[in-house]
PASEBA-1860 file (N, C-alpha, C; in nm, 3 decimals):
! residues 146
1> MNIEYKVK> -11.544/0.856/-5.225/-11.483/0.724/-5.225/-11.345/0.736/-5.160 ~ -11.321/0.658/-5.058/-11.190/0.662/-4.993/-11.105/0.546/-5.045 ~ -11.013/0.579/-5.131/-10.930/0.478/-5.196/-10.840/0.409/-5.094 ~ -10.790/0.483/-4.997/-10.704/0.425/-4.894/-10.776/0.310/-4.824 ~ -10.903/0.329/-4.788/-10.978/0.224/-4.720/-11.007/0.106/-4.813 ~ -11.031/0.133/-4.939/-11.054/0.024/-5.036/-10.931/-0.066/-5.045 ~ -10.812/-0.005/-5.048/-10.688/-0.082/-5.054/-10.671/-0.162/-4.926 ~ -10.689/-0.099/-4.810/-10.675/-0.169/-4.682/-10.772/-0.286/-4.672
9> DLIKKYNT> -10.896/-0.264/-4.712/-10.997/-0.371/-4.706/-10.959/-0.488/-4.796 ~ -10.909/-0.460/-4.915/-10.869/-0.565/-5.008/-10.754/-0.647/-4.952 ~ -10.654/-0.578/-4.897/-10.538/-0.646/-4.838/-10.580/-0.730/-4.718 ~ -10.666/-0.674/-4.636/-10.713/-0.746/-4.517/-10.797/-0.868/-4.556 ~ -10.886/-0.852/-4.653/-10.974/-0.962/-4.694/-10.894/-1.081/-4.747 ~ -10.790/-1.055/-4.827/-10.714/-1.163/-4.889/-10.579/-1.187/-4.823 ~ -10.549/-1.111/-4.719/-10.426/-1.128/-4.641/-10.300/-1.122/-4.727 ~ -10.300/-1.034/-4.824/-10.182/-1.015/-4.909/-10.189/-0.879/-4.977
17> SNIKELVD> -10.071/-0.823/-5.005/-10.066/-0.702/-5.087/-9.996/-0.733/-5.220 ~ -9.970/-0.861/-5.245/-9.909/-0.904/-5.370/-10.010/-0.887/-5.484 ~ -9.973/-0.810/-5.583/-10.063/-0.775/-5.692/-10.119/-0.899/-5.761 ~ -10.030/-0.989/-5.798/-10.075/-1.106/-5.876/-10.159/-1.201/-5.792 ~ -10.133/-1.209/-5.663/-10.217/-1.292/-5.576/-10.356/-1.230/-5.564 ~ -10.364/-1.098/-5.551/-10.494/-1.032/-5.542/-10.574/-1.052/-5.671 ~ -10.509/-1.036/-5.784/-10.575/-1.056/-5.914/-10.627/-1.200/-5.922 ~ -10.546/-1.294/-5.875/-10.586/-1.435/-5.877/-10.708/-1.458/-5.787
25> HLDISIEH> -10.706/-1.401/-5.667/-10.820/-1.415/-5.575/-10.949/-1.360/-5.636 ~ -10.936/-1.254/-5.715/-11.053/-1.191/-5.776/-11.090/-1.256/-5.910 ~ -11.017/-1.361/-5.947/-11.042/-1.436/-6.070/-11.034/-1.348/-6.195 ~ -10.932/-1.263/-6.197/-10.907/-1.177/-6.313/-10.793/-1.240/-6.392 ~ -10.812/-1.253/-6.521/-10.708/-1.310/-6.608/-10.608/-1.202/-6.648 ~ -10.481/-1.239/-6.653/-10.376/-1.149/-6.703/-10.317/-1.212/-6.828 ~ -10.313/-1.133/-6.934/-10.255/-1.182/-7.059/-10.162/-1.075/-7.116 ~ -10.056/-1.121/-7.182/-9.964/-1.029/-7.249/-10.009/-1.014/-7.393
33> QDFKAKTL> -9.994/-0.890/-7.442/-10.042/-0.862/-7.575/-9.955/-0.754/-7.638 ~ -9.938/-0.760/-7.767/-9.869/-0.654/-7.840/-9.975/-0.562/-7.899 ~ -9.986/-0.443/-7.843/-10.086/-0.346/-7.890/-10.032/-0.272/-8.011 ~ -10.119/-0.240/-8.102/-10.078/-0.162/-8.220/-10.044/-0.018/-8.182 ~ -10.122/0.039/-8.091/-10.095/0.177/-8.047/-9.971/0.178/-7.958 ~ -9.872/0.256/-7.995/-9.745/0.257/-7.923/-9.755/0.314/-7.781 ~ -9.855/0.397/-7.754/-9.867/0.455/-7.620/-9.961/0.374/-7.530 ~ -10.019/0.267/-7.581/-10.108/0.183/-7.501/-10.025/0.075/-7.431
41> DSRLMIVD> -10.024/0.078/-7.298/-9.944/-0.019/-7.222/-10.028/-0.128/-7.156 ~ -10.152/-0.098/-7.122/-10.237/-0.200/-7.061/-10.383/-0.167/-7.083 ~ -10.466/-0.268/-7.059/-10.610/-0.252/-7.079/-10.682/-0.344/-6.981 ~ -10.790/-0.296/-6.924/-10.880/-0.379/-6.845/-11.010/-0.391/-6.923 ~ -11.057/-0.513/-6.937/-11.188/-0.535/-6.997/-11.269/-0.618/-6.899 ~ -11.392/-0.577/-6.879/-11.485/-0.656/-6.799/-11.597/-0.696/-6.894 ~ -11.609/-0.826/-6.914/-11.709/-0.881/-7.005/-11.792/-0.982/-6.927 ~ -11.921/-0.957/-6.921/-12.012/-1.043/-6.843/-11.961/-1.061/-6.701
49> SKGYIFVR> -11.916/-0.953/-6.640/-11.867/-0.948/-6.501/-11.735/-1.020/-6.479 ~ -11.667/-1.065/-6.582/-11.536/-1.131/-6.571/-11.429/-1.032/-6.613 ~ -11.322/-1.019/-6.531/-11.216/-0.924/-6.559/-11.101/-0.984/-6.637 ~ -11.050/-0.906/-6.731/-10.935/-0.944/-6.813/-10.840/-0.825/-6.817 ~ -10.715/-0.848/-6.778/-10.613/-0.744/-6.788/-10.516/-0.786/-6.897 ~ -10.495/-0.695/-6.991/-10.399/-0.717/-7.098/-10.284/-0.619/-7.077 ~ -10.160/-0.670/-7.083/-10.042/-0.589/-7.060/-9.947/-0.606/-7.178 ~ -9.889/-0.494/-7.221/-9.789/-0.499/-7.329/-9.681/-0.598/-7.290
57> SDLDCAYE> -9.638/-0.679/-7.382/-9.549/-0.791/-7.350/-9.402/-0.755/-7.334 ~ -9.360/-0.636/-7.374/-9.217/-0.603/-7.371/-9.180/-0.507/-7.257 ~ -9.251/-0.512/-7.145/-9.227/-0.420/-7.034/-9.146/-0.486/-6.923 ~ -9.074/-0.403/-6.845/-9.003/-0.461/-6.731/-9.104/-0.497/-6.622 ~ -9.064/-0.588/-6.534/-9.154/-0.646/-6.434/-9.213/-0.542/-6.339 ~ -9.133/-0.445/-6.295/-9.182/-0.346/-6.199/-9.292/-0.260/-6.262 ~ -9.269/-0.212/-6.383/-9.370/-0.130/-6.451/-9.494/-0.213/-6.482 ~ -9.475/-0.339/-6.518/-9.588/-0.429/-6.542/-9.672/-0.443/-6.415
65> NFLIAHEL> -9.607/-0.456/-6.299/-9.681/-0.464/-6.173/-9.762/-0.337/-6.148 ~ -9.702/-0.220/-6.179/-9.777/-0.095/-6.165/-9.902/-0.097/-6.253 ~ -9.885/-0.139/-6.378/-9.998/-0.141/-6.471/-10.107/-0.237/-6.424 ~ -10.067/-0.353/-6.374/-10.166/-0.449/-6.323/-10.238/-0.389/-6.202 ~ -10.162/-0.324/-6.113/-10.223/-0.260/-5.996/-10.317/-0.147/-6.041 ~ -10.279/-0.072/-6.142/-10.363/0.035/-6.196/-10.495/-0.023/-6.249 ~ -10.485/-0.128/-6.330/-10.606/-0.190/-6.387/-10.690/-0.255/-6.277 ~ -10.624/-0.313/-6.177/-10.696/-0.368/-6.062/-10.772/-0.255/-5.991
73> GHYVLHFD> -10.711/-0.137/-5.986/-10.778/-0.021/-5.928/-10.908/0.011/-6.002 ~ -10.901/0.010/-6.135/-11.024/0.030/-6.212/-11.127/-0.078/-6.178 ~ -11.082/-0.201/-6.168/-11.173/-0.313/-6.141/-11.241/-0.294/-6.005 ~ -11.166/-0.259/-5.904/-11.220/-0.245/-5.769/-11.303/-0.117/-5.755 ~ -11.255/-0.007/-5.812/-11.320/0.122/-5.792/-11.430/0.154/-5.891 ~ -11.418/0.103/-6.013/-11.507/0.146/-6.121/-11.580/0.030/-6.188 ~ -11.598/-0.077/-6.116/-11.655/-0.199/-6.174/-11.792/-0.172/-6.237 ~ -11.808/-0.224/-6.356/-11.936/-0.227/-6.424/-11.937/-0.356/-6.505
81> KDISFNFL> -12.054/-0.413/-6.529/-12.063/-0.545/-6.591/-11.989/-0.555/-6.724 ~ -11.999/-0.455/-6.807/-11.934/-0.456/-6.938/-11.868/-0.320/-6.961 ~ -11.738/-0.312/-6.929/-11.667/-0.184/-6.939/-11.521/-0.212/-6.970 ~ -11.452/-0.116/-7.026/-11.308/-0.133/-7.048/-11.236/-0.002/-7.022 ~ -11.108/-0.014/-6.983/-11.020/0.100/-6.958/-10.888/0.073/-7.027 ~ -10.824/0.177/-7.078/-10.693/0.166/-7.139/-10.595/0.255/-7.065 ~ -10.473/0.205/-7.038/-10.369/0.288/-6.980/-10.282/0.340/-7.094 ~ -10.294/0.468/-7.119/-10.216/0.534/-7.223/-10.110/0.619/-7.156
89> RRVYKTRL> -9.984/0.598/-7.192/-9.878/0.681/-7.137/-9.909/0.828/-7.158 ~ -9.878/0.907/-7.059/-9.895/1.053/-7.060/-10.040/1.097/-7.042 ~ -10.131/1.007/-7.009/-10.271/1.047/-6.986/-10.306/1.014/-6.842 ~ -10.302/1.115/-6.754/-10.330/1.093/-6.612/-10.437/1.188/-6.561 ~ -10.499/1.266/-6.646/-10.576/1.379/-6.599/-10.721/1.349/-6.564 ~ -10.782/1.246/-6.617/-10.922/1.224/-6.584/-10.936/1.172/-6.441 ~ -11.052/1.195/-6.383/-11.076/1.153/-6.245/-11.060/1.002/-6.230 ~ -11.112/0.925/-6.323/-11.103/0.780/-6.313/-10.957/0.732/-6.322
97> EREANEFA> -10.878/0.796/-6.408/-10.736/0.759/-6.419/-10.659/0.797/-6.294 ~ -10.687/0.915/-6.239/-10.621/0.956/-6.114/-10.656/0.859/-6.001 ~ -10.781/0.818/-5.994/-10.822/0.724/-5.889/-10.752/0.589/-5.905 ~ -10.743/0.539/-6.027/-10.675/0.411/-6.051/-10.526/0.424/-6.021 ~ -10.465/0.538/-6.054/-10.324/0.560/-6.022/-10.303/0.566/-5.871 ~ -10.391/0.637/-5.801/-10.379/0.644/-5.655/-10.394/0.506/-5.592 ~ -10.489/0.428/-5.641/-10.508/0.291/-5.592/-10.379/0.212/-5.611 ~ -10.320/0.220/-5.730/-10.197/0.145/-5.761/-10.083/0.187/-5.669
105> IRLLMYEE> -10.066/0.316/-5.648/-9.959/0.365/-5.560/-9.982/0.315/-5.418 ~ -10.104/0.329/-5.369/-10.133/0.286/-5.230/-10.113/0.136/-5.213 ~ -10.145/0.059/-5.315/-10.126/-0.086/-5.307/-9.979/-0.124/-5.316 ~ -9.909/-0.069/-5.414/-9.768/-0.104/-5.434/-9.678/-0.054/-5.320 ~ -9.716/0.058/-5.260/-9.634/0.117/-5.154/-9.702/0.108/-5.018 ~ -9.782/0.005/-5.000/-9.862/-0.008/-4.879/-9.778/0.004/-4.752 ~ -9.669/-0.070/-4.744/-9.583/-0.066/-4.624/-9.511/0.068/-4.611 ~ -9.458/0.117/-4.721/-9.380/0.240/-4.719/-9.463/0.362/-4.681
113> LHNIKELE> -9.590/0.364/-4.721/-9.673/0.483/-4.696/-9.699/0.504/-4.547 ~ -9.685/0.400/-4.467/-9.702/0.417/-4.323/-9.584/0.492/-4.261 ~ -9.472/0.497/-4.332/-9.352/0.565/-4.282/-9.302/0.670/-4.380 ~ -9.392/0.726/-4.458/-9.351/0.815/-4.568/-9.273/0.936/-4.519 ~ -9.303/0.987/-4.403/-9.232/1.105/-4.354/-9.087/1.073/-4.318 ~ -9.058/0.945/-4.293/-8.923/0.904/-4.257/-8.841/0.857/-4.378 ~ -8.904/0.840/-4.491/-8.833/0.790/-4.609/-8.745/0.900/-4.666 ~ -8.621/0.864/-4.696/-8.527/0.963/-4.748/-8.520/0.966/-4.899
121> NIEFIVKE> -8.516/0.850/-4.962/-8.500/0.846/-5.106/-8.628/0.796/-5.172 ~ -8.733/0.876/-5.161/-8.864/0.834/-5.210/-8.863/0.809/-5.361 ~ -8.788/0.888/-5.437/-8.784/0.867/-5.583/-8.729/0.729/-5.618 ~ -8.627/0.685/-5.546/-8.570/0.553/-5.570/-8.675/0.445/-5.544 ~ -8.746/0.457/-5.434/-8.848/0.358/-5.397/-8.961/0.357/-5.499 ~ -9.004/0.475/-5.540/-9.111/0.487/-5.639/-9.070/0.418/-5.770 ~ -8.948/0.447/-5.817/-8.899/0.383/-5.940/-8.887/0.232/-5.923 ~ -8.839/0.189/-5.806/-8.824/0.046/-5.779/-8.959/-0.026/-5.785
129> KGIPLKVW> -9.064/0.042/-5.746/-9.200/-0.014/-5.748/-9.262/-0.008/-5.887 ~ -9.194/0.054/-5.983/-9.244/0.063/-6.120/-9.341/0.176/-6.145 ~ -9.355/0.265/-6.048/-9.448/0.377/-6.060/-9.381/0.489/-6.140 ~ -9.440/0.531/-6.250/-9.380/0.644/-6.324/-9.373/0.767/-6.234 ~ -9.260/0.837/-6.238/-9.243/0.955/-6.152/-9.350/1.061/-6.178 ~ -9.393/1.078/-6.303/-9.499/1.176/-6.331/-9.628/1.138/-6.260 ~ -9.657/1.010/-6.253/-9.777/0.963/-6.182/-9.760/0.991/-6.033 ~ -9.643/0.957/-5.978/-9.617/0.980/-5.836/-9.634/1.128/-5.802
137> YSLSEKIT> -9.567/1.215/-5.878/-9.572/1.358/-5.846/-9.711/1.418/-5.868 ~ -9.790/1.360/-5.956/-9.925/1.412/-5.976/-10.015/1.382/-5.857 ~ -9.977/1.284/-5.773/-10.060/1.242/-5.660/-9.990/1.246/-5.525 ~ -9.859/1.271/-5.522/-9.783/1.256/-5.397/-9.833/1.345/-5.284 ~ -9.874/1.465/-5.315/-9.923/1.553/-5.209/-10.049/1.497/-5.144 ~ -10.139/1.447/-5.225/-10.263/1.387/-5.173/-10.233/1.262/-5.092 ~ -10.140/1.182/-5.138/-10.110/1.055/-5.071/-10.035/1.078/-4.941 ~ -9.944/1.175/-4.936/-9.868/1.196/-4.813/-9.949/1.268/-4.706
145> ID> -10.056/1.336/-4.745/-10.139/1.407/-4.647/-10.229/1.312/-4.570 ~ -10.278/1.207/-4.635/-10.375/1.115/-4.572/-10.321/1.052/-4.445
END
């Protein structure tokens, strides 16, 4: 599965890289929720082929955008009629989570990744996009090589 092409196709199809516009085009609902588990920040649920993204309500906007992009990645890459995914802080190791994180990074940094070799303060840009640095560093080598 080539995640880079999936992101490009999605942006081309809907003529936008704006996370919330893409979610809207795909008819996915976004709702804020207070989760009981302190490490749970977001969740994607697909019920009868309809997508629902739940995001912790007390997060800053940039990190919230990352989480929505991450859950959108699950929706695009791992769609199944009735399935759910949870974003738990500090859990990046499974293949499905790595793929959703890579999708989110490629979507959020779509313009920047075309000039990644020329970027000087990549950590600042990554933080500005709401991408956790641990997530970035776990995938940066793969993303910069493509």
